[in-house]
C-alpha positions as CSV (number, residue, x, y, z in Angstrom):
1,M,10.3,-19.6,30.4
2,A,9.8,-22.8,32.0
3,Q,11.7,-25.7,31.3
4,P,10.5,-28.7,29.2
5,V,9.6,-31.9,31.7
6,E,10.9,-35.1,30.3
7,P,7.7,-36.9,30.1
8,E,8.8,-39.8,32.0
9,A,9.3,-37.0,35.4
10,D,5.7,-38.1,36.4
11,V,5.5,-41.1,37.6
12,E,3.5,-40.8,40.9
13,A,-0.1,-41.3,38.9
14,D,1.5,-45.1,37.9
15,R,2.1,-45.5,41.4
16,A,0.4,-49.3,42.5
17,P,-1.1,-48.4,46.0
18,E,0.6,-49.5,49.0
19,P,-1.4,-52.0,50.9
20,D,-2.6,-50.9,54.1
21,V,-2.7,-54.6,56.0
22,A,0.9,-56.1,56.6
23,G,0.8,-59.0,54.9
24,A,-2.5,-58.3,53.2
25,P,-1.9,-59.5,49.6
26,P,-1.1,-57.9,46.3
27,V,-3.9,-55.4,45.1
28,E,-5.0,-57.4,41.8
29,A,-5.5,-55.6,38.4
30,P,-9.2,-54.6,36.6
31,E,-10.0,-57.5,34.5
32,T,-9.9,-56.6,30.9
33,D,-13.5,-57.2,28.8
34,D,-11.8,-60.9,27.8
35,G,-11.5,-61.2,31.4
36,A,-8.0,-61.8,31.1
37,Q,-5.3,-59.6,33.8
38,P,-3.4,-57.3,32.0
39,D,0.4,-57.2,32.4
40,D,1.2,-53.9,34.4
41,G,4.7,-55.7,34.4
42,A,5.5,-56.1,38.6
43,G,4.1,-59.7,37.8
44,S,2.4,-61.2,41.2
45,L,5.2,-59.8,44.1
46,E,4.9,-60.5,47.7
47,P,3.3,-56.9,49.4
48,E,6.8,-55.7,50.9
49,D,8.1,-56.1,47.4
50,A,5.2,-54.4,45.8
51,A,6.8,-50.9,47.1
52,E,9.7,-51.6,45.4
53,A,8.5,-52.4,42.0
54,A,6.3,-49.3,41.7
55,D,9.6,-47.1,42.6
56,V,10.8,-48.5,39.2
57,V,10.3,-46.2,36.4
58,R,9.4,-48.7,32.9
59,A,10.0,-47.5,29.7
60,A,10.5,-49.2,26.1
61,G,11.9,-48.5,22.7
62,G,13.4,-49.6,19.9
63,A,16.9,-50.0,17.0
64,V,15.0,-48.6,14.4
65,W,16.3,-49.8,11.3
66,R,16.8,-49.7,7.8
67,W,18.8,-51.3,4.8
68,G,20.8,-48.1,3.6
69,A,22.5,-47.7,0.2
70,S,25.4,-50.7,1.2
71,D,24.8,-51.0,5.4
72,I,21.6,-51.0,7.5
73,E,21.7,-47.3,9.0
74,V,20.1,-46.5,12.3
75,L,17.6,-44.0,13.7
76,L,19.1,-42.0,16.6
77,I,17.3,-38.8,18.2
78,H,18.4,-35.9,19.6
79,R,16.8,-34.3,22.9
80,P,16.7,-31.0,23.5
81,V,15.7,-30.9,26.9
82,Y,19.3,-32.8,27.6
83,D,21.3,-32.1,23.9
84,D,21.4,-35.8,23.8
85,W,21.3,-38.4,21.2
86,T,19.8,-41.6,21.7
87,L,17.0,-44.4,20.6
88,P,13.6,-43.1,21.1
89,K,11.9,-44.7,23.9
90,G,9.3,-43.8,26.7
91,K,7.2,-44.8,29.4
92,V,5.0,-47.6,29.6
93,L,1.4,-46.9,30.7
94,P,-0.6,-48.2,33.8
95,Y,-0.9,-52.2,31.9
96,E,0.5,-51.7,28.3
97,D,2.4,-53.8,27.4
98,D,6.3,-53.0,27.0
99,A,6.6,-54.1,23.3
100,D,3.3,-52.2,22.3
101,A,4.7,-49.6,24.7
102,A,8.1,-50.0,22.5
103,L,6.3,-49.4,19.2
104,R,4.1,-46.7,20.8
105,E,6.5,-44.6,21.7
106,V,8.9,-44.7,18.4
107,A,5.9,-43.9,16.2
108,E,5.4,-40.9,19.0
109,E,9.0,-40.1,18.7
110,T,9.7,-40.0,14.7
111,G,6.5,-40.8,13.1
112,L,7.4,-43.9,11.8
113,E,6.2,-47.5,11.8
114,C,7.8,-49.9,12.7
115,E,7.8,-53.9,12.2
116,L,8.6,-55.5,15.7
117,G,11.5,-57.9,16.0
118,A,13.7,-59.9,18.7
119,E,14.0,-58.3,22.0
120,L,17.3,-56.7,22.0
121,A,18.7,-55.8,25.7
122,T,17.8,-54.5,28.7
123,T,19.3,-51.2,30.4
124,N,19.2,-50.6,34.3
125,Y,20.2,-47.0,35.3
126,E,18.5,-44.2,37.6
127,D,16.9,-41.3,36.5
128,R,17.3,-37.3,37.2
129,Y,15.2,-38.4,39.9
130,G,17.4,-41.2,41.4
131,R,15.1,-43.7,40.6
132,P,15.8,-46.9,39.4
133,K,15.0,-47.2,35.1
134,V,14.8,-49.9,33.2
135,V,14.0,-50.3,29.2
136,R,13.5,-53.2,27.1
137,Y,14.5,-52.5,23.4
138,W,13.6,-54.0,20.4
139,A,14.7,-54.2,16.7
140,M,12.1,-52.1,14.6
141,E,12.9,-52.3,10.9
142,V,10.7,-49.4,9.2
143,Y,8.1,-50.3,7.3
144,G,6.6,-46.9,6.3
145,P,5.6,-43.3,7.2
146,G,3.2,-43.4,10.8
147,V,0.0,-41.5,10.5
148,M,1.5,-38.3,11.7
149,P,4.6,-37.3,10.7
150,F,7.7,-36.1,11.7
151,R,7.9,-32.6,13.7
152,P,10.4,-31.0,16.0
153,N,9.3,-30.7,19.0
154,E,10.3,-29.7,22.5
155,E,10.9,-33.5,23.2
156,V,12.5,-34.6,20.1
157,D,14.1,-31.6,17.5
158,K,16.1,-34.1,15.3
159,L,16.2,-37.1,13.9
160,L,19.2,-39.2,12.3
161,W,19.9,-41.9,9.9
162,L,23.6,-43.1,10.4
163,N,25.2,-46.6,9.4
164,V,25.8,-48.5,12.4
165,E,29.3,-46.9,13.2
166,K,28.6,-44.4,13.2
167,A,26.0,-44.0,15.2
168,V,27.9,-45.7,18.0
169,D,30.1,-42.4,18.1
170,R,27.7,-40.2,18.1
171,L,25.6,-41.8,20.6
172,T,25.8,-40.8,24.2
173,Y,25.0,-42.7,26.0
174,E,26.9,-46.4,27.1
175,R,23.9,-48.2,27.4
176,D,22.7,-47.4,24.1
177,R,25.5,-48.4,22.1
178,E,24.8,-52.1,23.9
179,V,21.5,-51.7,22.4
180,L,23.0,-51.7,19.0
181,E,25.5,-54.8,19.6
182,A,22.7,-56.5,19.9
183,L,21.3,-55.2,17.1
184,M,23.7,-55.7,14.9
185,D,23.9,-59.7,16.4
186,A,20.0,-59.8,15.7
187,T,20.5,-58.4,12.6
188,D,23.7,-60.2,11.5
189,G,24.8,-56.8,10.5
């Protein structure tokens, strides 16, 4: 039986082509219908920096929260492939805004619609293939169920609401704990 692959594993198709000529200007992204340049997250880079930026895996996610009986509760997801407890996040699609990607990923992984709040923290680490990964997180207050309700699947099989103290203990990664600390500062929790 084949092992499920984490969605962020295949970024080859997402990479920008390297310039053919040394010193050539960076390749510009196609314009959108309104004439604006889409945000590719790399900004305007020199050719030598563009190749390095293309190797960075961009992701976005949320510290999803709600008011519980007496305190703020945060949502953790369990990923069976890694057997870890973490915050919902995922890769930013080409030319997708990071904040939009964060909302989309939270909705896809949890089935919840959220209101985007303050940007909390950015984590940096190497993914399982040794590539640098940058994840931007936002506070996200739940305002309702999403279009598609949560259904356990190969990517996320469990959701868990916990108060912040218990969530900090349950999280697998220290970098996620730092995001929850930023959430508490942002919500005065």
